[in-house]
N, C-alpha and C positions, 0 to 999 in steps of 0.2 A: 865253300868247297874249292880246293885248289885245282888248277888246270890239269895236272897229271891225274888226279883222282877222277875228274870229270871225263878225261880221255879214256881211262880204264873202264868206267861204267858204260860209256858209249860203245867201247870195244866189245864188252861182254854182251850188250844188247844186240849188236850187229852179228856176233858169233852165234848167239841163240837163234836169231831170225834165220841166219844162213843154214844152220843145222836143221831147223824145222822145214825149210824149203827142200832139204835133202831127205826128208822123211823120218827124221829122228824126233822122238818124243822126250821132252825134258823130264828128268827124274828129280834133280836138285840144282840149285844155283847158289853159289857162295856158301857152301856147306862148311861149317867150322867144327873142329874137334878141339875143345879146350884151347890151350895155347900152342898146340902142335902145329896148326896151320889151317889152310883153307883150300878147298877144291872149288875152282871157278864154275865149271859146268859138268853135269853128269847127264848123259842122254842115253836113250835106248832105241833100238830098231830090231824087232824080233828078238833073237837070242844074243844080240851084240850090245854090249855096254861100252860106251866110250866116255872116258874121263878127259876133259878138255882143259888145258891150261891156256888162258887167253892172254896175249901180250899185244898191246897197242902202243904205237908211237906216232908222233907228228913227223912230217917229212923233214922238218928242220933239225930234229934230234939226230945224233950220230948213231950209225949202226942200224941193223935190222932188229925188229921186235923179238924174233925168235932167238937172237943171240943172248937175250937175258935169261933164257932157260938153261941153267947150269946142271951139271951132273948131280950136285947135291940137291938142287931143287927137284929134279926128277926122282931122286931117291925118296925125298920127303913125300912127293905126290904118290909114289908107289905104296909107301907105308900107310898114308891116309886112305888110299883106295881100299886096301885090305880091311881097315877099320870100318870104313863106310859100308862095304859089302856085307861084312859080318853083322854090323849093327842093324842093317835093314833086311837081312836074310836074302840078299840078292845073289843070283848065280847067272852065269852066262859066259860068253866069249868076251873077255875084258881087254880093252885097249887103252893106252894112254897116248893122247895126241896133243899137239899144239896148234892153235889157230893164231896166226900172226896178222895183225891189221896195221897197215901203214896208211895213216891219214894224209891226204894231199890237198892243198888249197885249191878250191874251185873245181875239184874232181871227186869222183866217187872213191871211197877208201878201197885199197887193194887188200883182198883177203887171201891168205895162203894157209891151206890146211895141211899140216905135216902129220901124217898118220904113223902110229906105232913107233913113237920116238923112244 
């Protein structure tokens, strides 16, 4: 497995743990719909459903992780979210968020939760 993929997997694990600590219950992780795309994390807390795009980067990489979430990516996530909710018969107050994780040498990763992007 290459370094970038390992960084992404670790980022998704950190995001899931963080959301659990905030009282969210996981519904799905890495949900795929054919060749259309993937939703990283879907969590629920009461009537609130949050679809989370996770972006992780190493400190040495240029830019912030959240900069990699483009308008076209958000549009694709919104489309996939509708499919996911319909497929599983879920209803609630739906939000699309980004969790950006900046890994830093010899320090805890920095987690930034951008809600309702």
